[in-house]
N, C-alpha and C positions, 0 to 999 in steps of 0.2 A: 425388513421394512425400510423404505427409502427415507433417509433423514434429510431435513431441510437445514442446510448449513450456511453460515454467514462468516466470511473471512474479511476482516477489516485491516487492510494494509495501510498503515499510517493512522492508527486509531486516535492519536492526539488526546483530546479530553473525553472521548467516549460518547459524544452526542449521537453519532450515527449508530453505534451499538445500542444505545438506549432506545432510539427510535425503532430499530428492528425488533428489540425485545417487546416493546409496547405494542407493536403491530401483531404479535403472536404468529408471525410468519416463519419463525425459525425454531429449530430444536436445540441448536448449539451454535456458539460463536467462538472464533479465535480472533483476538485483536493483537496485531503486531505493532509494537511501538518501541523504537530504539532509545528514545530519550529516557534515561533512568528515572528522572523526577516524574515525568508523565506516566511511565509504566507503573510506578509505585501508587500513584493516585488512582489509576485504572483498576489495579488489583483491589484496592480498598472499595472503590465505587461499586464493583461488580462481584464482591465476595460471596453474595448469596444468590447469584444468578448462574445460568448455564453458560458461563463465559470463562475462557482461559486466556490470560494475557501472556503473550510471548514477547519477552524483552529482547527484541532483535529487529534489525532492519530487513525488510524484504529486499532481496538482491538476487544476483545470478550465480553466486558461489557461497559456500560456507566459509566463514573466516571472521576477520576483524578489520574494520575500516574506521577512519575518523568520521564522526557526525559533526558537521559544522553547525554551530549554534547561532541563533539569532532569536527572533521572536519564536515562541513555541510552534506557531503555525507555519514557520518557514524553514526550519532546520533541514539540512540536506546532506547526502553522502557525496554529492558531486561538486567539483570545482566549476567555476564559470557561470554561476547564477547571477543574472543581471537584475539590478534593483529597478523597481518601477517608480517613476517620479511621484505618482499619486499615492504611493504607499511606502514612504521611507521607513516606517516602523518594521517592515518585513525584510529589510536589507540584511545580507549576510556579510560579515567582515572577514571571515576566514581566519581570524586571529584567535578565535575561541572554538575549541572542539573537544570532544570526548570520544575515546575509542569505544566502539560498540560491536556487538556480535552481529554478523550478517547470516542470512539464511538463503539458500538456493530455493527460491519460491517454487519452481517446477519440481524439484526433488522433494520438497516438503509435502506438496500436494500428493505426489505419487506414494510417498511413504506413510502418510497420515490419514488419507481419506480413501476409503474403498470405492471402486467403481459402483455407479448406480445411485450415489447420493446426489441430491440437488444442491448445487453450489451457487451462491450469490457472492461475488467478490466486489468489495469497494476498494479502490486504489487511489490514494492521494499521497504520493511518496516523493513529491518535490523534485521532479526531473528523472528520478530513477525508473519511472514508469516506462521510459523508452527502452532501456536495457532489459528490464524484467519482462515486458511484453514480448520482445524479440525472443528471449529465452523460452517463454511459454509457447510461442508459435513453433520454434524449432524443435522443442521436445514433444509437442503434441498435447501437452497438458491443458492448453487453452480450450481444447475440445470438450473437456470435462466441466467447464464453467458454463452454467446456464445463463447467467447474467453478469456482466462486468460493468460496474459503475466507476468510471475513471475520470479524474480531473487531470487533464493534460496541461503542460506548462511550456508550450513552444516559445512564447515571448520571453520567458525567463531563462531559457537555455538555448541560445542561438545555435550551438553545435548540433542540436537535435532537430531544429525547426525545419531544415531542408528535407528531412525524411518523414516528417510528421504525417502528411496526408497519405503517403504510401503505407505507413504502419497502421494508421486508423483503418484504411481499406482492408488490409490483411486481417486485422482483428475482427472487423465487421463480417468478413466472409466466414468466420469460424464460430462466433458466439454473438449473443445479443449484447450490443454495446450501448450504454447510456453515458453520454458525456455530460458532465456537470461542472459547475464552478462554485 
């Protein structure tokens, strides 16, 4: 039987997981959250639900990387995040980090979800979406995702902004893309 699965990359406080559970549109959810404090709260919040919290950052390889901390909504794996003048509380100083486990998102999909399941993926991973989406495209795993809800951050990561439109077009050619903020 085809399962309806929800993958939340950058689960943060779990509000998008809770909304999916309330909608009764999913059978199971994985929430990826690298921030240890947030992951602990998520495990507690969803302890009685069909949810597994993966304390790791969605990335392009298995390993360990520094997660640069700031406001919980703005932590990132990547250097070069530009502060927005209207939102100084979301600035990253790069002086505070914690080493976190990273997961090869494409490999994780291949190894954990059988073909035929319906996959909805939400991706809000503070700049890492550019690398992760490129890896999903190259591996072909993007084709297994029925709907991708992605928050892009081109204004925050100038190094990725020049290829933003090309990446979005490539993703849209392979899956249903919903961009949100």
